N, CA, C, O and CB atoms as a CASP TS submission, in Angstrom:
PFRMAT TS
TARGET T0000
AUTHOR 0000-0000-0000
METHOD Language model
MODEL 1
PARENT N/A
ATOM      1  N   MET     1    -165.247  20.077   8.647  1.00  0.00           N
ATOM      2  CA  MET     1    -164.680  19.592   7.419  1.00  0.00           C
ATOM      3  C   MET     1    -163.788  18.386   7.721  1.00  0.00           C
ATOM      4  O   MET     1    -162.946  18.441   8.618  1.00  0.00           O
ATOM      5  CB  MET     1    -163.891  20.707   6.704  1.00  0.00           C
ATOM      6  N   ARG     2    -163.971  17.325   6.986  1.00  0.00           N
ATOM      7  CA  ARG     2    -163.177  16.115   7.177  1.00  0.00           C
ATOM      8  C   ARG     2    -161.939  16.153   6.296  1.00  0.00           C
ATOM      9  O   ARG     2    -161.974  16.595   5.148  1.00  0.00           O
ATOM     10  CB  ARG     2    -164.012  14.862   6.871  1.00  0.00           C
ATOM     11  N   VAL     3    -160.853  15.678   6.870  1.00  0.00           N
ATOM     12  CA  VAL     3    -159.598  15.606   6.132  1.00  0.00           C
ATOM     13  C   VAL     3    -159.402  14.161   5.688  1.00  0.00           C
ATOM     14  O   VAL     3    -159.617  13.234   6.469  1.00  0.00           O
ATOM     15  CB  VAL     3    -158.389  16.107   7.003  1.00  0.00           C
ATOM     16  N   GLY     4    -158.999  13.970   4.448  1.00  0.00           N
ATOM     17  CA  GLY     4    -158.782  12.626   3.928  1.00  0.00           C
ATOM     18  C   GLY     4    -157.592  11.953   4.593  1.00  0.00           C
ATOM     19  O   GLY     4    -156.625  12.611   4.976  1.00  0.00           O
ATOM     20  N   VAL     5    -157.674  10.642   4.724  1.00  0.00           N
ATOM     21  CA  VAL     5    -156.619   9.866   5.361  1.00  0.00           C
ATOM     22  C   VAL     5    -156.068   8.884   4.339  1.00  0.00           C
ATOM     23  O   VAL     5    -156.824   8.185   3.663  1.00  0.00           O
ATOM     24  CB  VAL     5    -157.144   9.124   6.631  1.00  0.00           C
ATOM     25  N   ASP     6    -154.756   8.836   4.235  1.00  0.00           N
ATOM     26  CA  ASP     6    -154.119   7.850   3.368  1.00  0.00           C
ATOM     27  C   ASP     6    -154.010   6.548   4.155  1.00  0.00           C
ATOM     28  O   ASP     6    -153.192   6.436   5.069  1.00  0.00           O
ATOM     29  CB  ASP     6    -152.706   8.341   2.870  1.00  0.00           C
ATOM     30  N   HIS     7    -154.824   5.581   3.804  1.00  0.00           N
ATOM     31  CA  HIS     7    -154.905   4.347   4.583  1.00  0.00           C
ATOM     32  C   HIS     7    -153.615   3.535   4.521  1.00  0.00           C
ATOM     33  O   HIS     7    -153.293   2.838   5.483  1.00  0.00           O
ATOM     34  CB  HIS     7    -156.063   3.501   4.092  1.00  0.00           C
ATOM     35  N   ALA     8    -152.877   3.603   3.435  1.00  0.00           N
ATOM     36  CA  ALA     8    -151.618   2.860   3.333  1.00  0.00           C
ATOM     37  C   ALA     8    -150.584   3.412   4.318  1.00  0.00           C
ATOM     38  O   ALA     8    -149.891   2.645   4.987  1.00  0.00           O
ATOM     39  CB  ALA     8    -151.069   2.924   1.890  1.00  0.00           C
ATOM     40  N   ILE     9    -150.481   4.735   4.406  1.00  0.00           N
ATOM     41  CA  ILE     9    -149.542   5.356   5.348  1.00  0.00           C
ATOM     42  C   ILE     9    -149.990   5.078   6.781  1.00  0.00           C
ATOM     43  O   ILE     9    -149.158   4.808   7.647  1.00  0.00           O
ATOM     44  CB  ILE     9    -149.436   6.888   5.098  1.00  0.00           C
ATOM     45  N   TYR    10    -151.285   5.142   7.036  1.00  0.00           N
ATOM     46  CA  TYR    10    -151.791   4.883   8.379  1.00  0.00           C
ATOM     47  C   TYR    10    -151.500   3.431   8.787  1.00  0.00           C
ATOM     48  O   TYR    10    -151.160   3.176   9.943  1.00  0.00           O
ATOM     49  CB  TYR    10    -153.309   5.173   8.450  1.00  0.00           C
ATOM     50  N   ALA    11    -151.630   2.490   7.864  1.00  0.00           N
ATOM     51  CA  ALA    11    -151.350   1.088   8.165  1.00  0.00           C
ATOM     52  C   ALA    11    -149.873   0.892   8.502  1.00  0.00           C
ATOM     53  O   ALA    11    -149.539   0.138   9.415  1.00  0.00           O
ATOM     54  CB  ALA    11    -151.750   0.193   6.979  1.00  0.00           C
ATOM     55  N   LEU    12    -148.991   1.565   7.770  1.00  0.00           N
ATOM     56  CA  LEU    12    -147.559   1.469   8.065  1.00  0.00           C
ATOM     57  C   LEU    12    -147.230   2.093   9.413  1.00  0.00           C
ATOM     58  O   LEU    12    -146.417   1.559  10.168  1.00  0.00           O
ATOM     59  CB  LEU    12    -146.741   2.145   6.965  1.00  0.00           C
ATOM     60  N   ARG    13    -147.857   3.213   9.712  1.00  0.00           N
ATOM     61  CA  ARG    13    -147.634   3.869  11.010  1.00  0.00           C
ATOM     62  C   ARG    13    -148.085   2.962  12.145  1.00  0.00           C
ATOM     63  O   ARG    13    -147.401   2.845  13.162  1.00  0.00           O
ATOM     64  CB  ARG    13    -148.384   5.220  11.080  1.00  0.00           C
ATOM     65  N   ASN    14    -149.221   2.330  11.973  1.00  0.00           N
ATOM     66  CA  ASN    14    -149.730   1.409  12.976  1.00  0.00           C
ATOM     67  C   ASN    14    -148.765   0.233  13.165  1.00  0.00           C
ATOM     68  O   ASN    14    -148.530  -0.197  14.295  1.00  0.00           O
ATOM     69  CB  ASN    14    -151.127   0.903  12.578  1.00  0.00           C
ATOM     70  N   LEU    15    -148.216  -0.279  12.085  1.00  0.00           N
ATOM     71  CA  LEU    15    -147.268  -1.390  12.157  1.00  0.00           C
ATOM     72  C   LEU    15    -146.015  -1.000  12.936  1.00  0.00           C
ATOM     73  O   LEU    15    -145.534  -1.768  13.768  1.00  0.00           O
ATOM     74  CB  LEU    15    -146.885  -1.856  10.751  1.00  0.00           C
ATOM     75  N   VAL    16    -145.491   0.188  12.668  1.00  0.00           N
ATOM     76  CA  VAL    16    -144.296   0.660  13.366  1.00  0.00           C
ATOM     77  C   VAL    16    -144.581   0.854  14.848  1.00  0.00           C
ATOM     78  O   VAL    16    -143.769   0.460  15.685  1.00  0.00           O
ATOM     79  CB  VAL    16    -143.791   1.972  12.748  1.00  0.00           C
ATOM     80  N   GLU    17    -145.705   1.448  15.186  1.00  0.00           N
ATOM     81  CA  GLU    17    -146.054   1.653  16.587  1.00  0.00           C
ATOM     82  C   GLU    17    -146.192   0.334  17.321  1.00  0.00           C
ATOM     83  O   GLU    17    -145.754   0.210  18.465  1.00  0.00           O
ATOM     84  CB  GLU    17    -147.342   2.446  16.702  1.00  0.00           C
ATOM     85  N   ARG    18    -146.792  -0.646  16.679  1.00  0.00           N
ATOM     86  CA  ARG    18    -146.951  -1.949  17.311  1.00  0.00           C
ATOM     87  C   ARG    18    -145.611  -2.641  17.503  1.00  0.00           C
ATOM     88  O   ARG    18    -145.412  -3.345  18.494  1.00  0.00           O
ATOM     89  CB  ARG    18    -147.874  -2.826  16.484  1.00  0.00           C
ATOM     90  N   CYS    19    -144.687  -2.448  16.561  1.00  0.00           N
ATOM     91  CA  CYS    19    -143.346  -3.038  16.699  1.00  0.00           C
ATOM     92  C   CYS    19    -142.605  -2.438  17.891  1.00  0.00           C
ATOM     93  O   CYS    19    -141.884  -3.150  18.591  1.00  0.00           O
ATOM     94  CB  CYS    19    -142.526  -2.825  15.409  1.00  0.00           C
ATOM     95  N   PHE    20    -142.774  -1.153  18.126  1.00  0.00           N
ATOM     96  CA  PHE    20    -142.104  -0.523  19.264  1.00  0.00           C
ATOM     97  C   PHE    20    -142.779  -0.868  20.582  1.00  0.00           C
ATOM     98  O   PHE    20    -142.124  -0.855  21.624  1.00  0.00           O
ATOM     99  CB  PHE    20    -142.071   0.981  19.084  1.00  0.00           C
ATOM    100  N   ASN    21    -144.051  -1.170  20.561  1.00  0.00           N
ATOM    101  CA  ASN    21    -144.758  -1.493  21.799  1.00  0.00           C
ATOM    102  C   ASN    21    -144.548  -2.938  22.235  1.00  0.00           C
ATOM    103  O   ASN    21    -144.687  -3.237  23.421  1.00  0.00           O
ATOM    104  CB  ASN    21    -146.234  -1.226  21.631  1.00  0.00           C
ATOM    105  N   LYS    22    -144.217  -3.841  21.320  1.00  0.00           N
ATOM    106  CA  LYS    22    -144.003  -5.244  21.691  1.00  0.00           C
ATOM    107  C   LYS    22    -142.905  -5.417  22.733  1.00  0.00           C
ATOM    108  O   LYS    22    -143.138  -6.096  23.732  1.00  0.00           O
ATOM    109  CB  LYS    22    -143.661  -6.056  20.462  1.00  0.00           C
ATOM    110  N   PRO    23    -141.718  -4.836  22.551  1.00  0.00           N
ATOM    111  CA  PRO    23    -140.677  -5.029  23.577  1.00  0.00           C
ATOM    112  C   PRO    23    -141.032  -4.418  24.928  1.00  0.00           C
ATOM    113  O   PRO    23    -140.462  -4.807  25.947  1.00  0.00           O
ATOM    114  CB  PRO    23    -139.376  -4.436  23.098  1.00  0.00           C
ATOM    115  N   LYS    24    -141.958  -3.477  24.950  1.00  0.00           N
ATOM    116  CA  LYS    24    -142.334  -2.862  26.225  1.00  0.00           C
ATOM    117  C   LYS    24    -143.043  -3.856  27.136  1.00  0.00           C
ATOM    118  O   LYS    24    -143.161  -3.617  28.337  1.00  0.00           O
ATOM    119  CB  LYS    24    -143.229  -1.648  25.984  1.00  0.00           C
ATOM    120  N   ASN    25    -143.518  -4.971  26.576  1.00  0.00           N
ATOM    121  CA  ASN    25    -144.131  -5.998  27.414  1.00  0.00           C
ATOM    122  C   ASN    25    -143.093  -6.690  28.278  1.00  0.00           C
ATOM    123  O   ASN    25    -143.438  -7.276  29.305  1.00  0.00           O
ATOM    124  CB  ASN    25    -144.862  -7.022  26.554  1.00  0.00           C
ATOM    125  N   ALA    26    -141.839  -6.636  27.886  1.00  0.00           N
ATOM    126  CA  ALA    26    -140.768  -7.180  28.706  1.00  0.00           C
ATOM    127  C   ALA    26    -140.471  -6.167  29.809  1.00  0.00           C
ATOM    128  O   ALA    26    -139.999  -5.065  29.531  1.00  0.00           O
ATOM    129  CB  ALA    26    -139.486  -7.491  27.850  1.00  0.00           C
ATOM    130  N   ARG    27    -140.739  -6.526  31.022  1.00  0.00           N
ATOM    131  CA  ARG    27    -140.637  -5.593  32.147  1.00  0.00           C
ATOM    132  C   ARG    27    -139.232  -5.024  32.294  1.00  0.00           C
ATOM    133  O   ARG    27    -139.060  -3.857  32.647  1.00  0.00           O
ATOM    134  CB  ARG    27    -141.047  -6.283  33.437  1.00  0.00           C
ATOM    135  N   ARG    28    -138.235  -5.849  32.024  1.00  0.00           N
ATOM    136  CA  ARG    28    -136.845  -5.408  32.187  1.00  0.00           C
ATOM    137  C   ARG    28    -136.501  -4.306  31.184  1.00  0.00           C
ATOM    138  O   ARG    28    -135.728  -3.404  31.507  1.00  0.00           O
ATOM    139  CB  ARG    28    -135.881  -6.598  32.017  1.00  0.00           C
ATOM    140  N   VAL    29    -137.053  -4.365  29.992  1.00  0.00           N
ATOM    141  CA  VAL    29    -136.787  -3.327  28.988  1.00  0.00           C
ATOM    142  C   VAL    29    -137.469  -2.027  29.398  1.00  0.00           C
ATOM    143  O   VAL    29    -136.887  -0.949  29.275  1.00  0.00           O
ATOM    144  CB  VAL    29    -137.277  -3.775  27.580  1.00  0.00           C
ATOM    145  N   THR    30    -138.687  -2.128  29.880  1.00  0.00           N
ATOM    146  CA  THR    30    -139.445  -0.930  30.242  1.00  0.00           C
ATOM    147  C   THR    30    -138.841  -0.187  31.419  1.00  0.00           C
ATOM    148  O   THR    30    -138.777   1.042  31.416  1.00  0.00           O
ATOM    149  CB  THR    30    -140.867  -1.298  30.561  1.00  0.00           C
ATOM    150  N   THR    31    -138.397  -0.927  32.427  1.00  0.00           N
ATOM    151  CA  THR    31    -137.899  -0.280  33.637  1.00  0.00           C
ATOM    152  C   THR    31    -136.400  -0.009  33.610  1.00  0.00           C
ATOM    153  O   THR    31    -135.881   0.671  34.495  1.00  0.00           O
ATOM    154  CB  THR    31    -138.225  -1.122  34.826  1.00  0.00           C
ATOM    155  N   ARG    32    -135.694  -0.534  32.604  1.00  0.00           N
ATOM    156  CA  ARG    32    -134.254  -0.325  32.439  1.00  0.00           C
ATOM    157  C   ARG    32    -133.480  -0.691  33.703  1.00  0.00           C
ATOM    158  O   ARG    32    -132.790   0.147  34.283  1.00  0.00           O
ATOM    159  CB  ARG    32    -133.973   1.126  32.063  1.00  0.00           C
ATOM    160  N   TYR    33    -133.602  -1.950  34.123  1.00  0.00           N
ATOM    161  CA  TYR    33    -132.865  -2.435  35.288  1.00  0.00           C
ATOM    162  C   TYR    33    -131.364  -2.527  35.029  1.00  0.00           C
ATOM    163  O   TYR    33    -130.577  -2.530  35.976  1.00  0.00           O
ATOM    164  CB  TYR    33    -133.394  -3.791  35.705  1.00  0.00           C
ATOM    165  N   ASP    34    -130.959  -2.602  33.778  1.00  0.00           N
ATOM    166  CA  ASP    34    -129.542  -2.777  33.448  1.00  0.00           C
ATOM    167  C   ASP    34    -128.767  -1.492  33.738  1.00  0.00           C
ATOM    168  O   ASP    34    -129.265  -0.386  33.532  1.00  0.00           O
ATOM    169  CB  ASP    34    -129.374  -3.184  31.965  1.00  0.00           C
ATOM    170  N   ASN    35    -127.547  -1.666  34.215  1.00  0.00           N
ATOM    171  CA  ASN    35    -126.736  -0.508  34.602  1.00  0.00           C
ATOM    172  C   ASN    35    -126.009   0.131  33.428  1.00  0.00           C
ATOM    173  O   ASN    35    -125.778   1.340  33.431  1.00  0.00           O
ATOM    174  CB  ASN    35    -125.732  -0.915  35.645  1.00  0.00           C
ATOM    175  N   THR    36    -125.651  -0.648  32.440  1.00  0.00           N
ATOM    176  CA  THR    36    -124.902  -0.093  31.310  1.00  0.00           C
ATOM    177  C   THR    36    -125.760  -0.115  30.050  1.00  0.00           C
ATOM    178  O   THR    36    -126.687  -0.915  29.921  1.00  0.00           O
ATOM    179  CB  THR    36    -123.592  -0.882  31.081  1.00  0.00           C
ATOM    180  N   ALA    37    -125.433   0.768  29.139  1.00  0.00           N
ATOM    181  CA  ALA    37    -126.153   0.822  27.870  1.00  0.00           C
ATOM    182  C   ALA    37    -125.940  -0.462  27.078  1.00  0.00           C
ATOM    183  O   ALA    37    -126.841  -0.931  26.382  1.00  0.00           O
ATOM    184  CB  ALA    37    -125.703   2.036  27.047  1.00  0.00           C
ATOM    185  N   GLU    38    -124.746  -1.022  27.190  1.00  0.00           N
ATOM    186  CA  GLU    38    -124.440  -2.251  26.450  1.00  0.00           C
ATOM    187  C   GLU    38    -125.327  -3.412  26.899  1.00  0.00           C
ATOM    188  O   GLU    38    -125.863  -4.138  26.062  1.00  0.00           O
ATOM    189  CB  GLU    38    -122.963  -2.623  26.629  1.00  0.00           C
ATOM    190  N   SER    39    -125.485  -3.595  28.204  1.00  0.00           N
ATOM    191  CA  SER    39    -126.317  -4.700  28.678  1.00  0.00           C
ATOM    192  C   SER    39    -127.795  -4.450  28.373  1.00  0.00           C
ATOM    193  O   SER    39    -128.544  -5.395  28.127  1.00  0.00           O
ATOM    194  CB  SER    39    -126.118  -4.907  30.185  1.00  0.00           C
ATOM    195  N   PHE    40    -128.221  -3.176  28.389  1.00  0.00           N
ATOM    196  CA  PHE    40    -129.593  -2.858  28.015  1.00  0.00           C
ATOM    197  C   PHE    40    -129.851  -3.213  26.561  1.00  0.00           C
ATOM    198  O   PHE    40    -130.865  -3.834  26.244  1.00  0.00           O
ATOM    199  CB  PHE    40    -129.886  -1.379  28.256  1.00  0.00           C
ATOM    200  N   LEU    41    -128.940  -2.824  25.670  1.00  0.00           N
ATOM    201  CA  LEU    41    -129.115  -3.128  24.251  1.00  0.00           C
ATOM    202  C   LEU    41    -129.064  -4.619  23.983  1.00  0.00           C
ATOM    203  O   LEU    41    -129.758  -5.107  23.091  1.00  0.00           O
ATOM    204  CB  LEU    41    -128.055  -2.425  23.428  1.00  0.00           C
ATOM    205  N   GLU    42    -128.260  -5.354  24.735  1.00  0.00           N
ATOM    206  CA  GLU    42    -128.228  -6.805  24.578  1.00  0.00           C
ATOM    207  C   GLU    42    -129.570  -7.416  24.950  1.00  0.00           C
ATOM    208  O   GLU    42    -130.048  -8.329  24.275  1.00  0.00           O
ATOM    209  CB  GLU    42    -127.114  -7.414  25.434  1.00  0.00           C
ATOM    210  N   PHE    43    -130.183  -6.915  26.025  1.00  0.00           N
ATOM    211  CA  PHE    43    -131.484  -7.450  26.405  1.00  0.00           C
ATOM    212  C   PHE    43    -132.557  -7.049  25.406  1.00  0.00           C
ATOM    213  O   PHE    43    -133.486  -7.822  25.169  1.00  0.00           O
ATOM    214  CB  PHE    43    -131.865  -6.975  27.801  1.00  0.00           C
ATOM    215  N   VAL    44    -132.459  -5.871  24.817  1.00  0.00           N
ATOM    216  CA  VAL    44    -133.398  -5.478  23.765  1.00  0.00           C
ATOM    217  C   VAL    44    -133.259  -6.429  22.586  1.00  0.00           C
ATOM    218  O   VAL    44    -134.263  -6.833  21.999  1.00  0.00           O
ATOM    219  CB  VAL    44    -133.154  -4.011  23.317  1.00  0.00           C
ATOM    220  N   ASP    45    -132.022  -6.794  22.226  1.00  0.00           N
ATOM    221  CA  ASP    45    -131.803  -7.767  21.146  1.00  0.00           C
ATOM    222  C   ASP    45    -132.436  -9.111  21.480  1.00  0.00           C
ATOM    223  O   ASP    45    -133.102  -9.713  20.638  1.00  0.00           O
ATOM    224  CB  ASP    45    -130.300  -7.948  20.882  1.00  0.00           C
ATOM    225  N   ILE    46    -132.231  -9.577  22.697  1.00  0.00           N
ATOM    226  CA  ILE    46    -132.793 -10.867  23.112  1.00  0.00           C
ATOM    227  C   ILE    46    -134.318 -10.826  23.061  1.00  0.00           C
ATOM    228  O   ILE    46    -134.955 -11.773  22.601  1.00  0.00           O
ATOM    229  CB  ILE    46    -132.315 -11.236  24.534  1.00  0.00           C
ATOM    230  N   THR    47    -134.890  -9.739  23.528  1.00  0.00           N
ATOM    231  CA  THR    47    -136.344  -9.595  23.509  1.00  0.00           C
ATOM    232  C   THR    47    -136.868  -9.566  22.077  1.00  0.00           C
ATOM    233  O   THR    47    -137.902 -10.167  21.783  1.00  0.00           O
ATOM    234  CB  THR    47    -136.767  -8.322  24.254  1.00  0.00           C
ATOM    235  N   SER    48    -136.164  -8.871  21.185  1.00  0.00           N
ATOM    236  CA  SER    48    -136.577  -8.804  19.786  1.00  0.00           C
ATOM    237  C   SER    48    -136.521 -10.172  19.126  1.00  0.00           C
ATOM    238  O   SER    48    -137.416 -10.537  18.364  1.00  0.00           O
ATOM    239  CB  SER    48    -135.701  -7.822  19.020  1.00  0.00           C
ATOM    240  N   ILE    49    -135.474 -10.922  19.417  1.00  0.00           N
ATOM    241  CA  ILE    49    -135.352 -12.274  18.860  1.00  0.00           C
ATOM    242  C   ILE    49    -136.480 -13.157  19.379  1.00  0.00           C
ATOM    243  O   ILE    49    -137.064 -13.933  18.623  1.00  0.00           O
ATOM    244  CB  ILE    49    -133.977 -12.893  19.215  1.00  0.00           C
ATOM    245  N   ARG    50    -136.784 -13.039  20.663  1.00  0.00           N
ATOM    246  CA  ARG    50    -137.868 -13.829  21.248  1.00  0.00           C
ATOM    247  C   ARG    50    -139.205 -13.510  20.577  1.00  0.00           C
ATOM    248  O   ARG    50    -139.998 -14.415  20.317  1.00  0.00           O
ATOM    249  CB  ARG    50    -137.961 -13.571  22.760  1.00  0.00           C
ATOM    250  N   ILE    51    -139.457 -12.239  20.299  1.00  0.00           N
ATOM    251  CA  ILE    51    -140.696 -11.833  19.638  1.00  0.00           C
ATOM    252  C   ILE    51    -140.742 -12.383  18.215  1.00  0.00           C
ATOM    253  O   ILE    51    -141.784 -12.865  17.770  1.00  0.00           O
ATOM    254  CB  ILE    51    -140.827 -10.294  19.625  1.00  0.00           C
ATOM    255  N   CYS    52    -139.624 -12.314  17.500  1.00  0.00           N
ATOM    256  CA  CYS    52    -139.583 -12.842  16.124  1.00  0.00           C
ATOM    257  C   CYS    52    -139.827 -14.337  16.098  1.00  0.00           C
ATOM    258  O   CYS    52    -140.589 -14.828  15.264  1.00  0.00           O
ATOM    259  CB  CYS    52    -138.236 -12.530  15.467  1.00  0.00           C
ATOM    260  N   ILE    53    -139.195 -15.062  16.994  1.00  0.00           N
ATOM    261  CA  ILE    53    -139.395 -16.511  17.055  1.00  0.00           C
ATOM    262  C   ILE    53    -140.852 -16.837  17.365  1.00  0.00           C
ATOM    263  O   ILE    53    -141.425 -17.757  16.783  1.00  0.00           O
ATOM    264  CB  ILE    53    -138.471 -17.143  18.113  1.00  0.00           C
ATOM    265  N   TYR    54    -141.440 -16.091  18.271  1.00  0.00           N
ATOM    266  CA  TYR    54    -142.844 -16.323  18.614  1.00  0.00           C
ATOM    267  C   TYR    54    -143.741 -16.135  17.395  1.00  0.00           C
ATOM    268  O   TYR    54    -144.632 -16.947  17.146  1.00  0.00           O
ATOM    269  CB  TYR    54    -143.283 -15.381  19.744  1.00  0.00           C
ATOM    270  N   HIS    55    -143.508 -15.067  16.638  1.00  0.00           N
ATOM    271  CA  HIS    55    -144.353 -14.786  15.479  1.00  0.00           C
ATOM    272  C   HIS    55    -144.092 -15.740  14.327  1.00  0.00           C
ATOM    273  O   HIS    55    -144.998 -16.013  13.540  1.00  0.00           O
ATOM    274  CB  HIS    55    -144.142 -13.367  15.016  1.00  0.00           C
ATOM    275  N   LEU    56    -142.883 -16.250  14.211  1.00  0.00           N
ATOM    276  CA  LEU    56    -142.590 -17.215  13.155  1.00  0.00           C
ATOM    277  C   LEU    56    -143.180 -18.591  13.466  1.00  0.00           C
ATOM    278  O   LEU    56    -143.512 -19.348  12.554  1.00  0.00           O
ATOM    279  CB  LEU    56    -141.083 -17.328  12.955  1.00  0.00           C
ATOM    280  N   SER    57    -143.308 -18.909  14.746  1.00  0.00           N
ATOM    281  CA  SER    57    -143.827 -20.223  15.118  1.00  0.00           C
ATOM    282  C   SER    57    -145.340 -20.301  15.097  1.00  0.00           C
ATOM    283  O   SER    57    -145.902 -21.396  15.110  1.00  0.00           O
ATOM    284  CB  SER    57    -143.337 -20.594  16.476  1.00  0.00           C
ATOM    285  N   THR    58    -146.020 -19.142  15.064  1.00  0.00           N
ATOM    286  CA  THR    58    -147.499 -19.162  15.056  1.00  0.00           C
ATOM    287  C   THR    58    -148.032 -18.943  13.673  1.00  0.00           C
ATOM    288  O   THR    58    -149.247 -18.928  13.475  1.00  0.00           O
ATOM    289  CB  THR    58    -148.069 -18.103  15.994  1.00  0.00           C
TER
END
């Protein structure tokens, strides 16, 4: 028996998953080289800004 899929919810879920996977391409974020939580979060911010700028320029 097949279960129906709400395509709108699935599209939003896919969008959220892709947003979380983008920063993982930055090796420093994935491996957590930073010693403090503050410096880690700052690098996550920098990576997020870099991703936004990239997508706005294309």
